[in-house]
Z-matrix of the N, CA and C atoms (Angstrom, degrees):
N
C 1 1.467
C 2 1.532 1 110.84
N 3 1.347 2 115.96 1 -41.00
C 4 1.455 3 120.08 2 179.37
C 5 1.527 4 111.72 3 -58.98
N 6 1.336 5 115.83 4 -41.72
C 7 1.456 6 120.05 5 -178.88
C 8 1.532 7 111.21 6 -68.69
N 9 1.316 8 116.66 7 -33.80
C 10 1.464 9 120.77 8 176.65
C 11 1.526 10 109.97 9 -64.07
N 12 1.334 11 116.10 10 -47.12
C 13 1.471 12 120.82 11 178.14
C 14 1.522 13 109.98 12 -61.33
N 15 1.327 14 115.78 13 -42.08
C 16 1.466 15 120.91 14 178.89
C 17 1.528 16 110.87 15 -57.49
N 18 1.325 17 116.12 16 -48.90
C 19 1.467 18 120.71 17 -178.78
C 20 1.528 19 110.77 18 -62.51
N 21 1.337 20 116.61 19 -43.18
C 22 1.463 21 120.56 20 179.99
C 23 1.530 22 110.68 21 -62.16
N 24 1.332 23 117.16 22 -43.09
C 25 1.467 24 120.80 23 -179.46
C 26 1.530 25 111.46 24 -61.83
N 27 1.328 26 116.54 25 -46.97
C 28 1.457 27 119.52 26 -177.85
C 29 1.529 28 111.83 27 -70.09
N 30 1.321 29 117.22 28 -39.75
C 31 1.466 30 119.86 29 177.97
C 32 1.528 31 110.39 30 -64.90
N 33 1.333 32 116.49 31 -41.64
C 34 1.463 33 120.42 32 178.38
C 35 1.526 34 110.51 33 -63.37
N 36 1.334 35 116.61 34 -42.81
C 37 1.466 36 120.43 35 179.46
C 38 1.528 37 110.68 36 -62.25
N 39 1.322 38 116.31 37 -48.75
C 40 1.465 39 120.72 38 -178.47
C 41 1.526 40 111.58 39 -63.93
N 42 1.334 41 116.75 40 -39.53
C 43 1.462 42 120.76 41 -179.85
C 44 1.522 43 111.11 42 -65.66
N 45 1.327 44 116.38 43 -46.25
C 46 1.463 45 120.99 44 179.11
C 47 1.519 46 110.85 45 -64.06
N 48 1.321 47 115.89 46 -43.58
C 49 1.459 48 121.91 47 -179.69
C 50 1.528 49 110.50 48 -58.90
N 51 1.323 50 116.65 49 -41.12
C 52 1.466 51 120.97 50 179.87
C 53 1.522 52 111.60 51 -74.41
N 54 1.325 53 116.13 52 -40.65
C 55 1.464 54 120.26 53 -176.29
C 56 1.527 55 112.23 54 -61.52
N 57 1.322 56 116.65 55 -33.97
C 58 1.456 57 120.76 56 -176.53
C 59 1.526 58 113.67 57 -69.38
N 60 1.336 59 117.37 58 -12.92
C 61 1.466 60 119.28 59 178.93
C 62 1.529 61 112.23 60 -119.13
N 63 1.319 62 117.12 61 13.46
C 64 1.457 63 119.12 62 173.95
C 65 1.528 64 109.22 63 -70.37
N 66 1.328 65 117.82 64 149.13
C 67 1.479 66 119.89 65 -178.94
C 68 1.518 67 113.61 66 -54.30
N 69 1.346 68 117.12 67 -40.01
C 70 1.465 69 119.80 68 -178.57
C 71 1.526 70 111.16 69 -61.83
N 72 1.338 71 116.51 70 -44.29
C 73 1.464 72 120.54 71 -178.55
C 74 1.520 73 110.88 72 -70.77
N 75 1.322 74 117.65 73 -45.73
C 76 1.463 75 119.70 74 -177.27
C 77 1.527 76 111.76 75 -66.36
N 78 1.331 77 117.44 76 -36.17
C 79 1.467 78 119.63 77 177.19
C 80 1.529 79 110.99 78 -65.35
N 81 1.338 80 115.59 79 -40.73
C 82 1.465 81 119.76 80 178.49
C 83 1.529 82 110.56 81 -64.03
N 84 1.335 83 116.24 82 -46.14
C 85 1.466 84 120.28 83 -179.33
C 86 1.518 85 110.62 84 -64.31
N 87 1.332 86 116.51 85 -38.52
C 88 1.463 87 120.15 86 179.26
C 89 1.520 88 111.24 87 -62.76
N 90 1.335 89 116.44 88 -39.76
C 91 1.468 90 119.68 89 177.38
C 92 1.520 91 111.32 90 -64.49
N 93 1.340 92 115.86 91 -37.90
C 94 1.465 93 119.92 92 -177.48
C 95 1.528 94 112.30 93 -74.93
N 96 1.329 95 115.96 94 -37.02
C 97 1.467 96 119.48 95 -174.04
C 98 1.518 97 113.92 96 -90.14
N 99 1.325 98 116.79 97 -25.98
C 100 1.462 99 119.13 98 -178.33
C 101 1.516 100 111.71 99 61.85
N 102 1.317 101 117.30 100 -126.00
C 103 1.467 102 122.12 101 -178.44
C 104 1.533 103 112.46 102 -62.20
N 105 1.313 104 115.93 103 -29.15
C 106 1.469 105 119.53 104 -178.25
C 107 1.529 106 112.67 105 -71.66
N 108 1.317 107 117.06 106 -7.20
C 109 1.470 108 120.30 107 179.40
C 110 1.521 109 111.88 108 -61.59
N 111 1.327 110 117.15 109 -21.19
C 112 1.466 111 119.63 110 179.69
C 113 1.532 112 111.81 111 -63.25
N 114 1.337 113 117.34 112 -16.55
C 115 1.465 114 120.91 113 177.71
C 116 1.536 115 112.27 114 -87.96
N 117 1.320 116 116.46 115 -5.30
C 118 1.468 117 119.22 116 -170.27
C 119 1.517 118 112.90 117 -64.72
N 120 1.327 119 117.75 118 -43.30
C 121 1.470 120 120.12 119 -178.74
C 122 1.525 121 110.74 120 -60.57
N 123 1.320 122 117.98 121 -42.48
C 124 1.453 123 121.67 122 178.29
C 125 1.525 124 110.41 123 -63.80
N 126 1.333 125 116.61 124 -43.93
C 127 1.463 126 120.63 125 177.24
C 128 1.526 127 110.57 126 -61.31
N 129 1.327 128 116.00 127 -43.44
C 130 1.463 129 120.95 128 -178.84
C 131 1.531 130 110.45 129 -60.11
N 132 1.322 131 118.08 130 -45.92
C 133 1.460 132 121.57 131 179.86
C 134 1.526 133 111.41 132 -64.07
N 135 1.337 134 116.38 133 -43.42
C 136 1.463 135 120.31 134 179.60
C 137 1.526 136 110.71 135 -64.23
N 138 1.314 137 116.55 136 -42.54
C 139 1.459 138 121.66 137 179.34
C 140 1.526 139 110.63 138 -63.13
N 141 1.335 140 116.82 139 -40.96
C 142 1.466 141 121.37 140 179.74
C 143 1.526 142 110.91 141 -62.47
N 144 1.323 143 117.08 142 -42.09
C 145 1.473 144 121.13 143 -178.80
C 146 1.533 145 110.36 144 -69.76
N 147 1.327 146 116.91 145 -45.49
C 148 1.464 147 121.04 146 -176.91
C 149 1.528 148 111.29 147 -63.97
N 150 1.330 149 116.64 148 -44.67
C 151 1.469 150 119.80 149 -178.77
C 152 1.528 151 112.00 150 -73.82
N 153 1.325 152 116.98 151 -20.84
C 154 1.465 153 119.72 152 177.43
C 155 1.528 154 111.28 153 -70.29
N 156 1.332 155 116.62 154 -30.72
C 157 1.461 156 121.02 155 -176.30
C 158 1.522 157 114.81 156 -52.74
N 159 1.339 158 119.13 157 -56.08
C 160 1.468 159 120.62 158 -179.36
C 161 1.532 160 112.73 159 -61.57
N 162 1.336 161 116.80 160 -34.68
C 163 1.464 162 120.13 161 -179.91
C 164 1.523 163 110.59 162 -66.81
N 165 1.314 164 116.14 163 -44.17
C 166 1.468 165 120.73 164 178.20
C 167 1.526 166 110.59 165 -65.40
N 168 1.339 167 116.45 166 -41.21
C 169 1.469 168 120.09 167 179.23
C 170 1.529 169 110.73 168 -59.68
N 171 1.316 170 116.64 169 -45.43
C 172 1.464 171 119.45 170 179.12
C 173 1.522 172 110.78 171 -64.97
N 174 1.309 173 116.87 172 -38.72
C 175 1.466 174 120.94 173 179.49
C 176 1.519 175 110.81 174 -57.49
N 177 1.321 176 116.47 175 -49.15
C 178 1.466 177 119.81 176 -178.07
C 179 1.526 178 111.98 177 -72.78
N 180 1.319 179 117.21 178 -24.41
C 181 1.467 180 119.60 179 -179.24
C 182 1.526 181 112.68 180 -70.18
N 183 1.344 182 117.09 181 -21.79
C 184 1.473 183 119.51 182 -178.86
C 185 1.526 184 111.50 183 -112.06
N 186 1.316 185 117.17 184 11.07
C 187 1.467 186 119.74 185 -178.66
C 188 1.524 187 110.14 186 -65.46
N 189 1.330 188 114.60 187 140.90
C 190 1.464 189 121.41 188 -178.74
C 191 1.530 190 110.25 189 -113.05
N 192 1.322 191 116.23 190 -178.66
C 193 1.462 192 120.60 191 175.83
C 194 1.532 193 108.43 192 -65.51
N 195 1.327 194 118.90 193 129.79
C 196 1.470 195 120.97 194 -177.49
C 197 1.527 196 112.24 195 -62.83
N 198 1.326 197 114.98 196 142.90
C 199 1.462 198 119.69 197 173.12
C 200 1.528 199 110.69 198 -94.37
N 201 1.357 200 115.68 199 -10.91
C 202 1.464 201 120.87 200 176.22
C 203 1.511 202 108.65 201 -138.92
N 204 1.332 203 116.39 202 128.02
C 205 1.461 204 121.23 203 177.93
C 206 1.523 205 110.00 204 -128.54
N 207 1.313 206 114.68 205 148.41
C 208 1.464 207 120.68 206 178.93
C 209 1.529 208 109.47 207 -87.99
N 210 1.308 209 116.59 208 66.67
C 211 1.461 210 121.43 209 -177.93
C 212 1.528 211 110.64 210 -106.75
N 213 1.340 212 114.55 211 170.72
C 214 1.454 213 120.34 212 173.88
C 215 1.521 214 112.73 213 60.08
N 216 1.316 215 116.49 214 -129.39
C 217 1.464 216 121.45 215 -176.56
C 218 1.530 217 112.10 216 -69.97
N 219 1.351 218 117.06 217 -13.24
C 220 1.457 219 120.51 218 178.38
C 221 1.529 220 112.68 219 -85.42
N 222 1.327 221 116.62 220 -14.57
C 223 1.465 222 120.09 221 -177.81
C 224 1.532 223 112.21 222 -59.27
N 225 1.357 224 119.82 223 -44.29
C 226 1.475 225 118.86 224 176.75
C 227 1.527 226 112.82 225 -59.86
N 228 1.333 227 117.27 226 -33.14
C 229 1.463 228 120.81 227 177.80
C 230 1.523 229 109.52 228 -64.95
N 231 1.332 230 114.91 229 -43.88
C 232 1.467 231 119.26 230 178.95
C 233 1.527 232 111.06 231 -61.27
N 234 1.321 233 116.55 232 -45.70
C 235 1.463 234 120.70 233 -179.99
C 236 1.524 235 111.24 234 -63.13
N 237 1.325 236 115.86 235 -37.39
C 238 1.463 237 120.14 236 178.10
C 239 1.526 238 110.53 237 -65.91
N 240 1.337 239 117.24 238 -39.83
C 241 1.462 240 120.87 239 178.45
C 242 1.523 241 110.95 240 -64.63
N 243 1.331 242 116.66 241 -43.78
C 244 1.467 243 120.56 242 178.83
C 245 1.524 244 110.14 243 -62.95
N 246 1.346 245 115.81 244 -43.94
C 247 1.468 246 120.37 245 179.14
C 248 1.529 247 110.95 246 -61.83
N 249 1.333 248 116.89 247 -40.12
C 250 1.464 249 120.86 248 179.55
C 251 1.526 250 110.88 249 -63.99
N 252 1.346 251 116.67 250 -43.12
C 253 1.451 252 120.29 251 178.83
C 254 1.513 253 112.53 252 -63.28
N 255 1.332 254 116.50 253 -45.71
C 256 1.460 255 120.92 254 179.51
C 257 1.521 256 111.12 255 -65.56
N 258 1.331 257 115.93 256 -37.71
C 259 1.469 258 120.35 257 178.12
C 260 1.520 259 111.20 258 -62.70
N 261 1.330 260 116.81 259 -43.34
C 262 1.461 261 120.53 260 179.15
C 263 1.525 262 111.28 261 -63.34
N 264 1.332 263 116.93 262 -39.66
C 265 1.462 264 119.60 263 176.31
C 266 1.534 265 110.44 264 -63.97
N 267 1.323 266 115.95 265 -41.45
C 268 1.471 267 120.31 266 -177.44
C 269 1.518 268 111.57 267 -65.68
N 270 1.346 269 116.77 268 -52.26
C 271 1.460 270 118.94 269 -177.69
C 272 1.535 271 111.11 270 -69.91
N 273 1.325 272 116.17 271 -29.40
C 274 1.465 273 118.88 272 175.16
C 275 1.518 274 111.46 273 -64.63
N 276 1.324 275 116.07 274 -40.09
C 277 1.464 276 120.25 275 -179.84
C 278 1.525 277 112.19 276 -65.02
N 279 1.338 278 116.29 277 -21.55
C 280 1.457 279 120.18 278 177.38
C 281 1.526 280 111.76 279 -72.34
N 282 1.319 281 116.93 280 -26.77
C 283 1.455 282 121.55 281 -179.21
C 284 1.526 283 112.52 282 -97.60
N 285 1.318 284 116.29 283 -23.88
C 286 1.460 285 120.37 284 178.61
C 287 1.524 286 110.18 285 -94.49
N 288 1.290 287 115.70 286 155.18
C 289 1.452 288 121.51 287 174.32
C 290 1.523 289 107.90 288 -94.97
N 291 1.325 290 116.82 289 111.15
C 292 1.456 291 120.19 290 -171.94
C 293 1.529 292 112.06 291 -70.05
N 294 1.325 293 117.49 292 -25.58
C 295 1.461 294 118.73 293 176.20
C 296 1.533 295 110.34 294 -68.92
N 297 1.344 296 116.11 295 -32.63
C 298 1.463 297 120.16 296 173.94
C 299 1.516 298 110.42 297 -70.93
N 300 1.328 299 116.15 298 -41.95
C 301 1.463 300 121.71 299 179.08
C 302 1.530 301 110.92 300 -57.70
N 303 1.325 302 116.58 301 -41.57
C 304 1.463 303 120.48 302 -178.89
C 305 1.526 304 113.01 303 -80.69
N 306 1.341 305 116.61 304 -18.21
C 307 1.461 306 120.27 305 179.65
C 308 1.510 307 114.45 306 98.62
N 309 1.332 308 117.59 307 9.45
C 310 1.460 309 120.57 308 -177.22
C 311 1.526 310 112.12 309 -80.90
N 312 1.339 311 116.84 310 -39.22
C 313 1.458 312 119.81 311 -179.16
C 314 1.537 313 110.72 312 -64.35
N 315 1.340 314 116.15 313 -36.31
C 316 1.457 315 119.24 314 178.89
C 317 1.523 316 111.28 315 -60.67
N 318 1.337 317 115.67 316 -37.39
C 319 1.465 318 120.18 317 179.96
C 320 1.524 319 110.54 318 -69.72
N 321 1.331 320 116.09 319 -41.96
C 322 1.464 321 120.16 320 -176.22
C 323 1.521 322 112.37 321 -73.56
N 324 1.360 323 116.93 322 -36.89
C 325 1.461 324 119.88 323 -173.25
C 326 1.520 325 113.82 324 -111.52
N 327 1.331 326 117.23 325 -3.97
C 328 1.476 327 122.68 326 179.58
C 329 1.529 328 112.16 327 57.22
N 330 1.345 329 116.68 328 34.20
C 331 1.450 330 121.81 329 177.47
C 332 1.517 331 109.38 330 -121.01
N 333 1.336 332 116.14 331 143.43
C 334 1.454 333 121.06 332 179.25
C 335 1.524 334 109.26 333 -128.74
N 336 1.334 335 115.01 334 120.66
C 337 1.454 336 120.84 335 179.40
C 338 1.524 337 109.64 336 -113.59
N 339 1.337 338 115.76 337 147.10
C 340 1.457 339 119.34 338 172.73
C 341 1.523 340 109.68 339 -66.42
N 342 1.335 341 115.99 340 -42.31
C 343 1.456 342 120.42 341 177.46
C 344 1.523 343 109.29 342 -80.63
N 345 1.331 344 115.37 343 140.37
C 346 1.465 345 119.17 344 -177.04
C 347 1.524 346 110.69 345 -90.06
N 348 1.322 347 116.04 346 57.31
C 349 1.454 348 120.47 347 172.11
C 350 1.520 349 108.68 348 -129.55
N 351 1.301 350 117.01 349 174.56
C 352 1.463 351 120.50 350 -172.65
C 353 1.524 352 112.80 351 -75.76
N 354 1.338 353 117.65 352 -21.34
C 355 1.463 354 120.72 353 -175.64
C 356 1.522 355 112.83 354 -97.73
N 357 1.339 356 117.79 355 -27.54
C 358 1.452 357 121.01 356 -174.78
C 359 1.511 358 112.71 357 78.06
N 360 1.344 359 116.47 358 6.94
C 361 1.462 360 121.39 359 179.81
C 362 1.523 361 110.48 360 -100.22
N 363 1.328 362 115.79 361 154.34
C 364 1.459 363 121.45 362 -178.10
C 365 1.520 364 110.01 363 -65.70
N 366 1.324 365 115.42 364 133.68
C 367 1.466 366 122.03 365 -176.12
C 368 1.522 367 108.87 366 -128.58
N 369 1.331 368 117.00 367 130.79
C 370 1.467 369 120.71 368 177.70
C 371 1.524 370 111.19 369 -123.83
N 372 1.323 371 116.31 370 25.74
C 373 1.466 372 120.57 371 -179.83
C 374 1.524 373 110.99 372 -84.03
N 375 1.321 374 116.70 373 159.61
C 376 1.459 375 121.98 374 174.41
C 377 1.516 376 113.21 375 56.60
N 378 1.312 377 115.57 376 -133.16
C 379 1.463 378 121.45 377 -177.53
C 380 1.526 379 111.34 378 -63.66
N 381 1.326 380 117.72 379 -23.64
C 382 1.461 381 120.94 380 179.30
C 383 1.530 382 112.29 381 -71.58
N 384 1.324 383 116.32 382 -8.38
C 385 1.448 384 120.90 383 171.30
C 386 1.517 385 111.88 384 -92.79
N 387 1.329 386 115.98 385 -1.29
C 388 1.476 387 122.22 386 -179.84
C 389 1.520 388 110.45 387 -109.53
N 390 1.335 389 116.72 388 -50.10
C 391 1.470 390 122.71 389 173.15
C 392 1.524 391 108.01 390 -135.03
N 393 1.320 392 115.50 391 148.82
C 394 1.462 393 119.32 392 -176.66
C 395 1.525 394 113.04 393 -77.80
N 396 1.340 395 117.04 394 -24.27
C 397 1.471 396 120.74 395 -175.72
C 398 1.525 397 110.69 396 -135.07
N 399 1.335 398 117.45 397 75.90
C 400 1.468 399 120.00 398 -176.27
C 401 1.528 400 114.67 399 -61.95
N 402 1.334 401 118.08 400 -35.26
C 403 1.465 402 119.98 401 179.13
C 404 1.529 403 110.91 402 -64.55
N 405 1.332 404 116.63 403 -44.98
C 406 1.457 405 119.99 404 177.91
C 407 1.528 406 110.89 405 -65.09
N 408 1.328 407 115.97 406 -40.94
C 409 1.468 408 120.12 407 179.45
C 410 1.526 409 111.17 408 -62.04
N 411 1.324 410 117.01 409 -33.13
C 412 1.464 411 121.23 410 -178.24
C 413 1.521 412 112.50 411 -67.20
N 414 1.313 413 116.92 412 -25.90
C 415 1.466 414 120.52 413 -176.59
C 416 1.523 415 111.69 414 -64.75
N 417 1.340 416 117.10 415 -38.33
C 418 1.461 417 120.59 416 -174.30
C 419 1.530 418 113.34 417 -61.00
N 420 1.338 419 119.89 418 -54.47
C 421 1.470 420 117.77 419 -179.85
C 422 1.522 421 113.24 420 -65.00
N 423 1.329 422 117.42 421 -29.49
C 424 1.465 423 119.63 422 -178.72
C 425 1.522 424 112.66 423 -71.99
N 426 1.329 425 117.41 424 -43.89
C 427 1.472 426 118.16 425 -178.09
C 428 1.534 427 111.57 426 -74.06
N 429 1.341 428 116.85 427 -34.27
C 430 1.466 429 118.83 428 -178.52
C 431 1.521 430 112.89 429 -83.19
N 432 1.322 431 117.15 430 -3.98
C 433 1.466 432 120.21 431 174.61
C 434 1.524 433 111.64 432 -83.47
N 435 1.323 434 117.82 433 -0.98
C 436 1.461 435 121.26 434 178.14
C 437 1.525 436 110.50 435 -79.91
N 438 1.329 437 115.80 436 152.47
C 439 1.466 438 120.03 437 171.41
C 440 1.531 439 107.96 438 -67.53
N 441 1.308 440 116.49 439 138.84
C 442 1.463 441 120.22 440 -170.22
C 443 1.525 442 113.14 441 -104.91
N 444 1.322 443 114.58 442 124.00
C 445 1.461 444 121.64 443 159.24
C 446 1.523 445 105.68 444 -113.64
N 447 1.322 446 118.33 445 -176.60
C 448 1.458 447 119.12 446 -177.32
C 449 1.528 448 111.74 447 -66.52
N 450 1.330 449 116.36 448 -28.60
C 451 1.460 450 120.27 449 177.68
C 452 1.518 451 111.00 450 -61.48
N 453 1.330 452 115.84 451 -52.66
C 454 1.461 453 118.88 452 -176.58
C 455 1.521 454 112.38 453 -77.17
N 456 1.304 455 118.28 454 -22.85
C 457 1.462 456 120.13 455 172.73
C 458 1.527 457 109.88 456 -63.41
N 459 1.337 458 116.05 457 -44.87
C 460 1.473 459 120.97 458 178.33
C 461 1.524 460 110.52 459 -63.57
N 462 1.334 461 116.17 460 -47.48
C 463 1.464 462 120.70 461 -178.13
C 464 1.530 463 110.85 462 -62.13
N 465 1.325 464 116.74 463 -45.39
C 466 1.465 465 120.46 464 -178.10
C 467 1.525 466 111.95 465 -63.73
N 468 1.325 467 116.39 466 -39.18
C 469 1.469 468 119.81 467 178.13
C 470 1.525 469 110.80 468 -64.61
N 471 1.343 470 116.74 469 -43.88
C 472 1.468 471 120.64 470 179.39
C 473 1.527 472 110.53 471 -63.89
N 474 1.335 473 116.59 472 -45.05
C 475 1.459 474 120.22 473 -179.22
C 476 1.525 475 111.92 474 -65.21
N 477 1.331 476 116.85 475 -37.80
C 478 1.469 477 120.24 476 179.05
C 479 1.527 478 110.62 477 -63.42
N 480 1.334 479 116.02 478 -44.96
C 481 1.471 480 120.02 479 178.03
C 482 1.529 481 110.31 480 -64.65
N 483 1.325 482 115.75 481 -40.98
C 484 1.462 483 121.00 482 -179.93
C 485 1.529 484 111.50 483 -61.28
N 486 1.333 485 116.81 484 -43.70
C 487 1.463 486 120.51 485 -179.52
C 488 1.525 487 110.73 486 -63.86
N 489 1.320 488 116.86 487 -43.24
C 490 1.460 489 120.48 488 -179.91
C 491 1.529 490 110.79 489 -63.81
N 492 1.339 491 116.48 490 -47.38
C 493 1.469 492 119.85 491 179.39
C 494 1.527 493 110.49 492 -64.35
N 495 1.327 494 116.22 493 -43.61
C 496 1.458 495 120.25 494 179.52
C 497 1.519 496 112.54 495 -61.38
N 498 1.327 497 116.66 496 -38.64
C 499 1.461 498 121.06 497 178.42
C 500 1.523 499 110.64 498 -65.53
N 501 1.322 500 116.46 499 -43.47
C 502 1.465 501 120.72 500 178.88
C 503 1.526 502 110.80 501 -61.98
N 504 1.337 503 116.91 502 -43.42
C 505 1.469 504 120.52 503 178.88
C 506 1.524 505 111.01 504 -64.14
N 507 1.322 506 116.53 505 -39.45
C 508 1.461 507 119.52 506 178.89
C 509 1.529 508 110.57 507 -65.84
N 510 1.326 509 116.12 508 -37.19
C 511 1.469 510 119.65 509 179.28
C 512 1.527 511 110.67 510 -64.66
N 513 1.309 512 117.55 511 -34.72
C 514 1.466 513 119.92 512 177.02
C 515 1.525 514 110.85 513 -62.27
N 516 1.337 515 116.25 514 -38.83
C 517 1.461 516 119.79 515 177.78
C 518 1.529 517 110.73 516 -67.74
N 519 1.323 518 116.02 517 -37.71
C 520 1.464 519 120.26 518 -179.65
C 521 1.528 520 111.37 519 -68.72
N 522 1.315 521 117.08 520 -37.40
C 523 1.468 522 120.78 521 176.49
C 524 1.523 523 109.92 522 -65.97
N 525 1.335 524 115.88 523 -41.22
C 526 1.466 525 119.50 524 177.97
C 527 1.528 526 111.28 525 -63.06
N 528 1.334 527 116.85 526 -32.81
C 529 1.462 528 121.61 527 -178.36
C 530 1.526 529 112.12 528 -81.83
N 531 1.334 530 117.80 529 -44.11
C 532 1.457 531 121.26 530 -171.14
C 533 1.530 532 114.58 531 -110.38
N 534 1.323 533 117.04 532 -10.05
C 535 1.453 534 121.10 533 173.57
C 536 1.522 535 114.45 534 59.51
N 537 1.344 536 116.23 535 -129.21
C 538 1.464 537 121.63 536 -175.11
C 539 1.517 538 112.66 537 -64.31
N 540 1.316 539 117.58 538 -27.59
C 541 1.465 540 120.44 539 178.12
C 542 1.524 541 110.28 540 -61.02
N 543 1.328 542 115.60 541 -42.57
C 544 1.464 543 118.41 542 179.73
C 545 1.531 544 111.05 543 -75.03
N 546 1.319 545 117.61 544 -33.23
C 547 1.466 546 120.21 545 177.36
C 548 1.525 547 110.51 546 -62.56
N 549 1.319 548 117.57 547 -39.94
C 550 1.472 549 121.12 548 176.73
C 551 1.521 550 110.61 549 -65.56
N 552 1.323 551 115.68 550 -39.21
C 553 1.470 552 120.65 551 177.35
C 554 1.527 553 110.85 552 -61.97
N 555 1.326 554 117.00 553 -41.69
C 556 1.465 555 121.65 554 178.49
C 557 1.523 556 112.01 555 -61.08
N 558 1.319 557 117.17 556 -36.64
C 559 1.461 558 120.60 557 -179.12
C 560 1.527 559 111.97 558 -68.31
N 561 1.328 560 116.31 559 -26.88
C 562 1.461 561 120.38 560 -176.79
C 563 1.528 562 113.19 561 -92.75
N 564 1.336 563 117.03 562 -31.15
C 565 1.468 564 120.90 563 -170.83
C 566 1.528 565 110.22 564 -125.45
N 567 1.340 566 116.23 565 134.98
C 568 1.464 567 121.72 566 -179.85
C 569 1.519 568 110.93 567 -71.14
N 570 1.326 569 115.38 568 158.29
C 571 1.461 570 120.58 569 -176.06
C 572 1.531 571 111.97 570 -72.85
N 573 1.340 572 117.37 571 -56.14
C 574 1.462 573 120.59 572 -174.66
C 575 1.519 574 113.38 573 -125.56
N 576 1.317 575 117.55 574 -40.53
C 577 1.465 576 120.53 575 178.43
C 578 1.523 577 108.81 576 -110.04
N 579 1.343 578 118.37 577 133.36
C 580 1.471 579 120.96 578 -168.74
C 581 1.527 580 115.75 579 -76.07
N 582 1.351 581 117.19 580 53.63
C 583 1.471 582 119.87 581 179.85
C 584 1.517 583 111.60 582 -58.88
N 585 1.322 584 116.80 583 -47.09
C 586 1.463 585 120.50 584 -175.24
C 587 1.523 586 111.29 585 -67.10
N 588 1.325 587 116.30 586 -36.99
C 589 1.463 588 120.75 587 178.77
C 590 1.524 589 110.13 588 -66.79
N 591 1.334 590 117.04 589 -43.95
C 592 1.472 591 121.31 590 178.47
C 593 1.521 592 110.36 591 -63.15
N 594 1.331 593 115.94 592 -44.24
C 595 1.465 594 120.28 593 -179.76
C 596 1.530 595 111.30 594 -61.91
N 597 1.333 596 116.29 595 -39.09
C 598 1.467 597 119.38 596 179.69
C 599 1.523 598 111.31 597 -67.60
N 600 1.344 599 116.76 598 -36.24
C 601 1.463 600 120.51 599 179.35
C 602 1.530 601 110.07 600 -69.27
N 603 1.316 602 117.35 601 -41.32
C 604 1.467 603 120.84 602 177.67
C 605 1.522 604 110.08 603 -62.86
N 606 1.315 605 116.33 604 -41.95
C 607 1.451 606 121.26 605 -179.70
C 608 1.526 607 111.31 606 -63.78
N 609 1.339 608 116.62 607 -40.99
C 610 1.454 609 120.72 608 -179.58
C 611 1.531 610 111.56 609 -66.79
N 612 1.356 611 116.17 610 -34.78
C 613 1.478 612 120.26 611 177.49
C 614 1.520 613 110.21 612 -67.65
N 615 1.318 614 117.65 613 -41.81
C 616 1.468 615 122.12 614 -179.34
C 617 1.524 616 111.83 615 -65.33
N 618 1.323 617 115.89 616 -31.14
C 619 1.468 618 120.19 617 -177.66
C 620 1.515 619 113.83 618 -80.19
N 621 1.318 620 117.10 619 -9.16
C 622 1.475 621 120.53 620 -179.86
C 623 1.534 622 110.45 621 -74.83
């Protein structure tokens, strides 16, 4: 029963979190709020953090003894996964505008961009030339680097599916905004794992 409640809580959280940024919902809210819509991103982030608290608390309250731990020879793998996740967040933050990400720039400048940078224009510099969504990509190694009991196995599976679905939905908004420019970008750069970047590097080595 505990695991059922756990799954329902996380699925409900992820569904609500995604629904609040769908084009249909944001367009409706923008019509209702008018000029005050510039506060929406900040409200959305605050709401996401506040509602996450009870879900996380319940998750840890039912945690059991792990059936899988990253010990012994697996410990370096775990550390490498954590380092990879943190690295992706770090290099991603270099390309994104964090004041836009938090919703502060929207309040100061009354502008709202789909892309979380200061210009709202498509950017393929740095890590964005390797993967299209470094923040989303960073989530995978970080959550799966945890020691696993059935509680965290369920949570990690739900979060992994949520990230993939959320990324796909966000890409639909980006295609609607940037059209063929974004389609060309998709052909050159992988979504979450840098397959295309690795393949291009291997190809360049072979051609030398």
